[in-house]
MIVO-760936 format. One record per atom (N, C-alpha, C): y, z, x; residue in one letter. Coordinates in steps of 0.02 Angstrom, whole numbers, padded with zeros to 5 digits, always signed. Layout:
<pts>
YZXa ...
</pts>
This chain:
<pts>
-01409+01126-00320m -01355+01112-00273m -01382+01106-00201m -01348+01065-00163e -01367+01052-00094e -01318+01089-00049e -01345+01126-00001i -01304+01165+00046i -01311+01136+00116i -01254+01121+00147l -01254+01098+00216l -01242+01158+00262l -01286+01168+00310i -01280+01226+00354i -01242+01208+00418i -01228+01144+00428s -01191+01124+00487s -01142+01068+00470s -01094+01058+00513c -01042+01007+00503c -01071+00937+00512c -01060+00891+00466p -01086+00823+00472p -01057+00785+00532p -00999+00806+00558v -00968+00770+00613v -00990+00798+00681v -00985+00863+00691c -01001+00891+00757c -01063+00934+00758c -01092+00948+00699e -01155+00985+00691e -01148+01059+00707e -01087+01084+00713n -01076+01155+00724n -01090+01193+00659n -01117+01252+00664t -01135+01292+00605t -01082+01344+00587t -01028+01347+00624n -00975+01395+00611n -00926+01365+00561n -00935+01384+00498l -00895+01356+00443l -00856+01411+00409l -00795+01394+00385k -00755+01443+00348k -00730+01411+00284k -00714+01453+00235v -00688+01428+00171v -00617+01401+00182v -00607+01339+00161f -00540+01309+00165f -00504+01315+00098f -00540+01303+00043l -00509+01302-00023l -00562+01307-00077l -00546+01342-00130k -00588+01341-00190k -00550+01307-00246k -00583+01262-00282g -00550+01225-00335g -00599+01205-00389g -00572+01179-00443n -00613+01160-00500n -00619+01085-00508n -00670+01065-00544d -00676+00995-00566d -00628+00987-00625d -00566+00970-00611h -00515+00964-00663h -00526+00903-00708h -00563+00855-00683f -00573+00793-00720f -00623+00800-00777f -00678+00839-00766l -00732+00835-00814l -00761+00903-00834l -00791+00940-00787t -00833+00997-00806t -00798+01065-00801t -00743+01069-00765r -00707+01132-00751r -00746+01179-00706r -00802+01159-00680e -00841+01200-00635e -00803+01211-00569e -00815+01268-00538e -00782+01283-00474e -00824+01260-00415e -00791+01233-00364f -00825+01213-00303f -00784+01237-00243f -00817+01238-00186t -00786+01262-00124t -00782+01207-00072t -00726+01202-00039i -00719+01159+00019i -00720+01203+00081i -00763+01187+00128v -00767+01225+00191v -00737+01183+00247v -00719+01216+00301e -00691+01183+00359e -00730+01204+00421e -00748+01156+00461c -00783+01170+00524c -00734+01203+00573c -00752+01260+00599v -00709+01296+00646v -00703+01257+00711v -00754+01219+00729e -00755+01183+00792e -00711+01120+00790e -00722+01076+00740c -00687+01011+00741c -00638+01002+00684c -00636+01048+00636g -00588+01044+00581g -00608+01002+00522g -00669+00975+00522f -00691+00932+00467f -00700+00973+00404f -00675+00946+00347r -00677+00981+00283r -00725+00945+00236r -00767+00983+00202f -00815+00952+00157f -00835+01001+00102f -00854+00973+00045t -00875+01012-00013t -00944+01041+00001t -00949+01108-00008n -01011+01142+00010n -01014+01210-00025n -01066+01221-00068p -01121+01176-00087p -01096+01117-00128p -01140+01068-00137r -01122+01008-00174r -01182+00983-00214r -01170+00946-00268p -01226+00916-00305p -01263+00867-00261p -01330+00865-00267d -01368+00816-00229d -01360+00747-00260d -01394+00698-00232e -01383+00628-00253e -01404+00616-00325e -01449+00655-00352k -01468+00647-00422k -01420+00686-00467k -01402+00746-00447e -01357+00788-00487e -01288+00758-00494e -01265+00724-00442i -01195+00700-00442i -01181+00650-00497i -01233+00617-00521i -01224+00564-00571i -01188+00590-00633i -01203+00650-00654r -01173+00676-00716r -01098+00690-00708r -01074+00697-00647y -01003+00710-00635y -00961+00646-00639y -00995+00589-00644y -00960+00525-00655y -00968+00501-00727y -01006+00539-00766d -01026+00515-00833d -00971+00528-00884d -00920+00484-00882s -00864+00489-00929s -00833+00420-00938s -00816+00402-00999p -00782+00337-01010p -00713+00336-00978p -00686+00393-00957d -00620+00397-00927d -00622+00391-00851d -00683+00382-00823y -00685+00374-00750y -00662+00304-00733y -00600+00298-00709i -00565+00234-00706i -00598+00184-00659i -00624+00206-00603a -00651+00159-00554a -00707+00116-00581a -00740+00139-00635h -00796+00101-00662h -00780+00072-00731h -00719+00077-00753d -00701+00056-00820d -00662-00009-00819d -00690-00060-00850a -00657-00125-00850a -00606-00133-00906a -00605-00087-00954g -00559-00091-01009g -00497-00049-00998g -00451-00050-01046k -00390-00009-01042k -00387+00036-01103k -00376+00102-01090r -00373+00148-01146r -00309+00188-01148r -00294+00222-01092t -00236+00267-01092t -00180+00238-01050t -00121+00267-01058l -00063+00246-01018l -00077+00258-00944l -00109+00315-00927l -00125+00330-00858l -00171+00278-00829l -00222+00257-00867q -00267+00205-00844q -00230+00139-00834q -00184+00125-00879s -00145+00063-00873s -00102+00064-00810s -00072+00122-00795i -00033+00129-00733i -00077+00118-00672i -00136+00150-00673y -00183+00142-00618y -00200+00069-00607y -00215+00033-00660k -00236-00036-00654k -00178-00082-00635k -00118-00064-00655t -00060-00102-00633t -00050-00094-00558t -00055-00033-00535i -00049-00020-00463i -00105-00056-00425i -00165-00055-00454r -00222-00088-00421r -00208-00162-00412r -00179-00194-00462k -00164-00265-00457k -00112-00278-00403k -00062-00234-00398i -00010-00242-00347i -00040-00236-00277i -00087-00189-00270t -00115-00176-00203t -00168-00227-00183t -00192-00268-00229l -00242-00319-00211l -00216-00365-00156l -00154-00388-00164r -00125-00433-00114r -00116-00396-00048r -00096-00333-00052y -00086-00293+00009y -00152-00284+00046y -00204-00266+00009k -00270-00258+00040k -00295-00323+00070k -00286-00377+00033y -00308-00443+00059y -00271-00460+00123y -00206-00446+00126s -00168-00462+00187s -00194-00424+00247s -00218-00363+00236i -00246-00322+00290i -00312-00352+00313i -00354-00370+00265v -00419-00401+00282v -00408-00465+00321v -00363-00506+00297q -00349-00570+00329q -00324-00560+00401q -00282-00510+00410k -00253-00498+00476k -00304-00473+00527k -00349-00430+00505y -00393-00396+00553y -00464-00423+00556y -00481-00470+00513s -00548-00499+00515s -00549-00563+00557s -00601-00571+00597i -00608-00631+00639i -00643-00688+00601i -00671-00673+00543g -00707-00724+00505g -00702-00711+00431g -00742-00746+00392k -00736-00746+00319k -00792-00710+00282k -00841-00684+00318a -00897-00651+00285a -00879-00578+00271a -00867-00562+00207l -00841-00497+00186l -00891-00460+00143l -00903-00397+00159l -00943-00352+00118l -00898-00295+00095l -00893-00286+00029d -00854-00230+00001d -00903-00180-00028d -00908-00120+00001i -00953-00068-00023i -00917-00024-00072i -00947-00016-00132g -00914+00021-00185g -00861-00021-00218g -00880-00082-00235c -00832-00133-00258c -00810-00124-00330c -00840-00076-00366g -00821-00065-00436g -00831-00127-00478g -00781-00145-00517t -00786-00204-00561t -00766-00269-00527t -00754-00267-00461g -00750-00327-00421g -00683-00362-00415g -00629-00331-00437e -00564-00365-00435e -00543-00385-00364e -00555-00340-00316f -00536-00356-00247f -00578-00414-00220f -00643-00411-00231l -00686-00466-00207l -00668-00532-00240l -00652-00529-00304n -00633-00590-00340n -00570-00621-00310n -00522-00579-00293y -00461-00603-00261y -00476-00635-00194y -00518-00602-00154c -00534-00628-00088c -00575-00693-00093c -00619-00696-00142q -00659-00757-00150q -00615-00817-00165q -00563-00806-00204k -00516-00860-00220k -00477-00882-00158k -00476-00839-00107k -00443-00855-00044k -00493-00880+00008k -00552-00901-00017n -00603-00933+00025n -00642-00886+00070n -00643-00823+00054f -00688-00777+00089f -00758-00783+00058f -00809-00773+00100e -00878-00770+00076e -00893-00697+00058e -00894-00683-00006t -00892-00613-00028t -00960-00588-00053t -00974-00526-00035t -01032-00490-00059t -01010-00419-00077t -01039-00391-00130g -01020-00324-00150g -01079-00278-00159g -01068-00214-00148i -01116-00161-00163i -01084-00114-00213i -01119-00101-00269e -01092-00056-00319e -01150-00018-00353e -01153+00048-00346p -01208+00087-00376p -01204+00092-00452p -01144+00086-00482n -01137+00094-00554n -01158+00030-00590n -01208+00036-00634t -01237-00023-00667t -01186-00060-00710t -01147-00023-00748k -01098-00055-00793k -01047-00095-00754k -01020-00064-00701a -00970-00099-00660a -01001-00159-00625a -01062-00150-00599r -01096-00204-00563r -01109-00263-00609r -01130-00250-00670n -01144-00304-00718n -01080-00341-00737n -01025-00304-00745f -00962-00337-00761f -00941-00385-00704f -00946-00360-00642a -00926-00401-00585a -00970-00463-00579a -01033-00456-00593s -01080-00512-00588s -01073-00561-00645s -01071-00535-00706e -01074-00577-00765e -01006-00606-00784e -00953-00565-00779e -00887-00588-00800e -00849-00625-00744e -00860-00604-00681l -00824-00634-00626l -00866-00679-00582l -00932-00678-00594g -00976-00723-00557g -00984-00705-00484g -00979-00641-00467l -00983-00619-00398l -01053-00599-00378l -01067-00600-00313n -01131-00577-00286n -01127-00502-00274n -01150-00464-00323i -01146-00391-00321i -01216-00362-00326i -01230-00313-00283f -01298-00285-00279f -01295-00209-00285f -01353-00180-00303a -01360-00108-00305a -01359-00081-00233a -01351-00015-00227e -01340+00016-00162e -01398+00006-00113e -01459+00003-00140h -01517-00004-00095h -01518-00070-00058h -01480-00119-00081k -01476-00184-00048k -01448-00178+00023k -01411-00125+00037l -01384-00115+00105l -01439-00115+00158l -01499-00094+00137d -01555-00091+00185d -01585-00159+00198d -01569-00209+00157d -01601-00274+00161d -01563-00326+00201d -01499-00316+00211f -01459-00366+00248f -01481-00368+00322f -01477-00426+00350s -01493-00434+00422s -01437-00405+00465s -01453-00381+00524p -01401-00356+00569p -01350-00410+00586p -01290-00389+00602a -01236-00433+00623a -01224-00489+00573a -01220-00471+00509t -01211-00520+00455t -01137-00529+00437t -01097-00476+00442f -01030-00478+00413f -00975-00474+00466f -00920-00510+00452d -00861-00507+00495d -00818-00446+00480d -00818-00426+00416v -00777-00369+00395v -00811-00333+00338v -00811-00267+00342i -00839-00225+00289i -00784-00178+00266i -00774-00174+00201t -00721-00131+00174t -00751-00076+00129t -00719-00019+00131m -00734+00037+00085m -00668+00067+00062m -00647+00048+00002w -00584+00072-00024w -00596+00135-00066w -00580+00192-00038h -00592+00257-00072h -00665+00264-00093h -00709+00253-00045v -00781+00257-00057v -00815+00306-00010v -00795+00308+00053l -00831+00348+00102l -00834+00421+00083l -00783+00446+00049e -00782+00517+00029e -00835+00534-00023e -00866+00482-00052h -00918+00492-00104h -00989+00488-00076h -00998+00468-00015v -01064+00451+00012v -01100+00513+00039v -01160+00527+00012h -01196+00587+00034h -01217+00583+00107h -01250+00530+00126k -01276+00524+00195k -01223+00489+00238k -01176+00528+00259l -01116+00502+00290l -01130+00465+00355l -01166+00496+00401n -01180+00464+00465n -01228+00406+00458n -01276+00411+00413d -01322+00355+00401d -01283+00294+00378d -01234+00304+00334r -01194+00249+00309r -01152+00218+00365r -01121+00259+00405m -01080+00233+00459m -01123+00194+00510m -01181+00220+00526m -01225+00185+00574m -01250+00119+00545m -01265+00119+00480r -01289+00057+00449r -01234+00004+00450r -01173+00024+00437i -01117-00022+00439i -01108-00051+00510i -01117-00008+00560n -01113-00030+00629n -01164-00086+00641n -01225-00078+00615q -01277-00128+00623q -01261-00193+00587q -01229-00188+00528l -01217-00247+00487l -01158-00288+00511l -01113-00258+00550l -01055-00294+00575l -01074-00337+00636l -01041-00394+00641k -01045-00434+00701k -01011-00397+00759k -01028-00415+00821p -01001-00377+00878p -00925-00370+00879p -00889-00420+00854e -00816-00416+00851e -00791-00399+00781e -00836-00372+00740g -00820-00359+00670g -00773-00300+00660g -00750-00293+00598t -00700-00243+00580t -00724-00203+00520t -00718-00138+00524l -00729-00092+00468l -00662-00067+00444l -00649-00074+00379i -00587-00050+00349i -00603+00005+00299i -00577+00064+00312i -00591+00123+00270i -00526+00150+00242i -00523+00160+00176a -00466+00194+00145a -00491+00259+00115a -00458+00314+00133v -00476+00380+00108v -00413+00422+00097v -00416+00472+00054p -00359+00519+00048p -00350+00559+00112p -00289+00582+00124d -00273+00622+00183d -00258+00693+00161d -00303+00738+00177s -00295+00807+00154s -00243+00846+00194s -00211+00813+00242d -00153+00841+00277d -00087+00815+00249d -00088+00779+00193s -00028+00750+00165s +00016+00803+00132s +00079+00785+00119w +00125+00831+00087w +00102+00848+00016w +00079+00798-00022d +00058+00812-00090d -00004+00857-00092d -00047+00852-00042a -00105+00898-00038a -00082+00969-00028a -00034+00979+00016s -00009+01047+00029s +00031+01074-00030s +00064+01029-00067k +00104+01050-00125k +00060+01071-00184k +00010+01030-00201y -00030+01043-00260y -00090+01089-00248y -00109+01097-00184k -00165+01140-00165k -00228+01124-00205k -00257+01172-00239d -00321+01159-00273d -00313+01114-00334d -00252+01098-00354f -00241+01051-00408f -00230+00979-00383f -00233+00970-00318w -00225+00904-00289w -00281+00858-00313w -00262+00806-00349a -00312+00763-00381a -00358+00728-00332a -00335+00717-00271a -00376+00681-00222a -00431+00725-00191a -00432+00789-00207y -00492+00828-00189y -00550+00808-00235y -00534+00793-00298d -00581+00766-00347d -00651+00798-00341d -00652+00863-00343l -00716+00900-00338l -00758+00890-00400l -00824+00881-00393p -00862+00876-00331p -00877+00804-00310p -00844+00756-00343r -00858+00685-00328r -00839+00667-00257r -00785+00698-00232h -00767+00688-00162h -00803+00741-00121h -00849+00718-00081l -00890+00763-00040l -00856+00781+00025l -00809+00739+00048y -00775+00748+00112y -00700+00741+00102y -00662+00776+00144h -00589+00779+00137h -00559+00768+00206h -00546+00705+00221f -00530+00683+00289f -00458+00698+00309f -00449+00705+00374t -00384+00703+00406t -00388+00646+00457t -00331+00628+00487q -00333+00576+00537q -00379+00595+00595q -00375+00657+00616d -00415+00679+00672d -00490+00677+00657d -00510+00701+00598t -00582+00704+00584t -00611+00635+00568t -00571+00590+00539l -00596+00522+00528l -00608+00488+00595l -00563+00498+00642k -00572+00469+00709k -00635+00497+00742k -00647+00561+00735k -00707+00591+00765k -00771+00563+00734k -00770+00554+00668l -00828+00525+00634l -00839+00453+00658l -00786+00415+00664a -00791+00346+00687a -00820+00344+00757a -00794+00385+00802n -00818+00386+00871n -00892+00405+00876n -00912+00452+00834k -00982+00473+00834k -01030+00416+00817k -01006+00369+00778n -01050+00316+00752n -01034+00247+00782n -01004+00246+00841g -00996+00184+00877g -00935+00143+00859g -00883+00175+00833f -00820+00141+00817f -00762+00176+00852f -00707+00141+00857f -00644+00173+00873f -00592+00151+00822f -00546+00195+00806v -00492+00180+00758v -00438+00143+00795v -00428+00080+00776d -00379+00037+00809d -00309+00046+00780d -00305+00052+00714t -00241+00054+00679t -00248+00097+00617t -00194+00132+00599i -00192+00170+00537i -00132+00145+00495i -00145+00129+00433i -00095+00098+00389i -00089+00140+00325i -00028+00153+00301p -00021+00193+00240p -00036+00154+00177p -00061+00190+00127l -00065+00165+00058l -00013+00204+00017l +00049+00180+00017k +00104+00219-00010k +00101+00229-00085k +00073+00181-00121f +00069+00187-00193f +00025+00246-00215f -00023+00265-00173d -00069+00318-00192d -00034+00384-00204d +00021+00397-00169a +00057+00460-00178a +00081+00468-00250a +00100+00412-00282f +00125+00416-00351f +00069+00427-00401f +00014+00391-00392y -00041+00399-00439y -00075+00467-00431y -00084+00489-00369v -00114+00555-00358v -00069+00610-00386v -00004+00602-00378s +00043+00652-00405s +00041+00652-00482s +00033+00594-00512l +00027+00591-00585l -00032+00632-00610l -00089+00622-00578l -00149+00660-00598l -00141+00734-00581l -00113+00749-00524s -00106+00818-00502s -00059+00857-00549s -00005+00825-00571e +00040+00857-00619e +00003+00874-00684e -00038+00828-00706k -00076+00839-00767k -00124+00898-00759k -00159+00900-00702y -00206+00955-00689y -00170+01022-00684y -00111+01021-00652f -00074+01083-00641f -00043+01112-00704f -00011+01069-00743s +00027+01093-00801s -00007+01082-00868s -00059+01041-00868g -00093+01026-00931g -00060+00971-00971g -00008+00941-00944k +00026+00886-00978k +00052+00836-00927k +00067+00776-00950q +00090+00724-00905q +00165+00727-00894q +00186+00731-00832n +00257+00733-00815n +00271+00675-00767n +00290+00618-00794y +00297+00558-00754y +00355+00563-00705y +00411+00591-00727l +00470+00595-00683l +00456+00641-00624l +00427+00698-00638c +00412+00746-00584c +00362+00716-00535c +00312+00681-00560a +00262+00650-00517a +00293+00596-00474a +00339+00558-00503f +00373+00505-00465f +00414+00534-00408f +00450+00588-00422i +00491+00620-00371i +00448+00648-00315i +00392+00678-00333k +00348+00707-00282k +00313+00652-00242k +00299+00596-00274g +00272+00539-00237g +00320+00515-00184g +00384+00511-00202i +00436+00491-00154i +00440+00542-00098i +00441+00605-00116r +00446+00658-00065r +00387+00656-00017r +00328+00642-00044s +00269+00638-00001s +00274+00581+00049s +00297+00523+00026n +00304+00466+00070n +00359+00476+00122n +00414+00508+00103i +00467+00523+00151i +00443+00571+00204i +00407+00623+00182y +00378+00671+00229y +00332+00636+00278y +00289+00593+00253a +00240+00559+00296a +00274+00514+00347a +00328+00482+00327s +00364+00438+00373s +00393+00475+00432s +00401+00541+00425k +00431+00581+00477k +00381+00629+00510k +00320+00631+00483n +00270+00680+00507n +00202+00647+00518n +00195+00613+00573e +00131+00589+00598e +00092+00545+00548e +00129+00508+00506n +00097+00459+00463n +00050+00490+00411n +00062+00553+00392n +00017+00587+00346n +00034+00570+00273n +00020+00507+00255y +00029+00485+00186y -00028+00510+00143y -00019+00506+00077s -00069+00531+00030s -00137+00499+00042s -00137+00433+00056s -00198+00397+00075s -00183+00353+00134s -00234+00342+00175l -00226+00302+00236l -00282+00251+00241l -00266+00195+00271i -00315+00143+00286i -00328+00143+00361i -00391+00148+00380y -00411+00149+00450y -00444+00083+00468y -00417+00050+00518i -00446-00011+00544i -00490+00009+00604i -00555+00001+00595c -00603+00024+00646c -00638-00036+00678c -00645-00033+00743k -00679-00086+00781k -00742-00057+00813k -00791-00100+00823v -00855-00080+00851v -00849-00068+00926v -00873-00009+00948v -00877+00006+01019v -00942-00021+01048v -00998-00006+01013h -01063-00031+01033h -01105-00038+00971h -01157-00078+00975k -01200-00090+00917k -01254-00036+00912k -01263-00009+00851s -01317+00039+00840s -01385+00003+00841s -01435+00037+00866k -01502+00006+00869k -01543+00025+00808k 
</pts>
């Protein structure tokens, strides 16, 4: 296990326990989320290192890397994913000044495929070999392994997207600085992450599926995402809700909490979460951050 002695955002060493929870998805192992006393950033600590973490994704039920359909829950996830493709594309189209798009953590490539059909010049990064091969061979996309990020020339892309990816990245600041280098001066970074200040997070506590321990290394709030962005040469221009996420996260959370699937209860809690967020500082279950470059990293 890897132990962080200081906060990745502000580097303060004064950390306190925020929550203890289990890997409800796979191993049932217990993990701890700590919170920085100085800036409030929450992160899993200790955590598996970059080699150890691989086994926590090693399941045919890990949906983000699975191109097939097996369970009703997976079918619901993929139906929602199809609905949100147009929504995500509309955001990219609105906030990008050009057509050169890099999607980091592109999975099996459905989003890139949609954008390519809309005349975007698409490139993807995906560490999972099975997902990467599907995107390349079945969809004909330009998808590369993670190390390819080091090979792109500076100021190559108009827009870079990470849809529920940043929370998985071990070297958080290195990744943000590299993205800063890869974006054109007027480029846009679009980040979607769960919001650990959401109503459903407070309701489900350690059973909240979006903690996804230990695969999620970081547990963002609006304030801490902004601080991370500022540290790495960005400012958050706009925050947009991902309202569908409240329903899917509640579905998983209900299953983790009770041991069985309760679709009606999850649906009601998803609605309650979205209503709460609409009245309380935009704290939806997941949020999309539109980030603009302040200055270029050297």
